[in-house]
C-alpha positions in Angstrom: 109.8 113.7 95.6 110.5 110.3 96.9 110.6 106.9 95.1 111.6 103.5 96.4 110.2 100.7 98.5 107.1 101.4 100.5 108.5 101.4 103.9 111.3 103.7 102.9 108.9 106.2 101.3 106.6 106.1 104.3 109.6 106.8 106.6 110.7 109.8 104.4 107.2 111.2 104.1 106.5 110.8 107.9 109.8 112.6 108.7 108.9 115.4 106.4 105.5 115.8 107.9 107.1 115.8 111.4 109.5 118.6 110.2 106.5 120.6 109.2 106.5 120.2 105.4 103.1 121.1 103.9 101.3 118.1 102.4 101.2 119.8 99.0 105.0 119.6 98.9 105.1 115.9 99.5 105.2 113.7 96.4 105.7 110.0 96.0 106.0 107.7 93.1 105.6 103.9 93.1 106.9 101.4 90.6 104.2 98.9 91.2 101.4 98.2 93.7 101.4 95.7 96.5 98.9 92.9 96.1 95.4 93.7 97.4 93.2 91.1 99.2 90.2 90.8 97.0 88.6 87.8 98.9 85.9 90.0 100.4 85.1 91.9 97.2 81.4 92.0 96.3 79.5 93.2 93.2 78.2 96.7 92.6 76.9 98.7 89.7 78.1 101.7 87.8 76.1 104.2 85.9 77.5 106.1 82.9 76.3 109.7 83.5 76.3 110.7 79.8 73.9 107.8 78.8 72.3 106.6 81.9 73.5 103.0 81.2 73.9 101.0 84.3 76.5 98.1 84.3 77.1 95.4 86.9 80.6 95.0 88.2 81.1 91.4 89.5 83.4 90.6 92.3 86.1 89.2 90.0 86.3 92.1 87.4 87.5 95.7 87.7 85.4 98.7 86.6 87.9 99.2 83.8 87.3 95.6 82.6 83.6 96.0 82.6 83.7 99.3 80.7 86.0 97.7 78.1 83.7 94.7 77.7 80.8 97.1 76.9 82.9 99.0 74.3 83.5 102.0 76.6 87.1 103.1 76.2 89.0 104.9 79.0 92.6 105.7 79.0 94.6 102.9 80.7 98.3 102.3 81.4 99.6 100.6 84.6 96.2 99.0 85.5 97.5 98.9 89.2 96.4 102.4 90.4 99.9 103.7 90.3 100.0 106.1 87.3 96.6 107.9 87.4 96.0 107.6 83.7 92.5 106.2 84.2 91.5 108.7 86.8 87.7 109.2 86.5 85.3 111.7 88.1 82.7 110.2 90.4 79.4 112.1 90.6 77.5 109.9 93.1 78.5 107.1 95.4 81.6 106.3 97.6 84.7 104.8 95.9 86.7 102.1 97.7 90.1 103.6 96.9 92.8 101.0 96.2 95.1 103.2 94.2 98.5 104.7 95.1 98.0 107.7 92.9 95.6 109.9 94.8 96.7 111.5 98.1 94.7 110.7 101.2 93.2 114.2 101.1 92.1 113.6 97.4 90.7 110.2 98.3 88.8 111.7 101.1 86.9 113.9 98.7 85.5 110.8 96.9 85.0 112.8 93.7 87.3 110.7 91.6 88.8 107.2 91.5 90.9 104.9 89.4 88.6 102.3 87.8 91.6 100.0 87.0 91.7 98.8 90.6 89.4 100.7 92.9 85.9 99.5 93.7 82.8 100.9 95.4 81.6 101.1 99.1 78.1 101.9 97.9 75.8 99.8 95.6 76.1 102.3 92.8 78.8 104.6 91.5 77.8 107.3 88.9 80.8 108.0 86.7 81.3 111.2 84.7 81.9 109.4 81.4 
């Protein structure tokens, strides 16, 4: 486990990888997320798999905010993509991962995302809620 400033953690993790440590043994914890450039964000839609309801996510709102505004409660804590509390399964579509919780391998699967900060690379994300 490593915790601290981003550059420090990256150096430690890179050194461990170079020394042959398996990726499953490398763990990091962030205190907060770096600011993300949202100037090129566009809108997209989410579908609630359990109901078929489709909701628009405007460029200036997070998926979590849209869900909350429609009375759909999901667990939230940090709202920065650090803690993983809001981790939600994705059934269809490709998330634009902006979290620091999932590993690169987990992000590459595109089967879950953090609706507090992540967005979509496709016009529609179908969520397992």
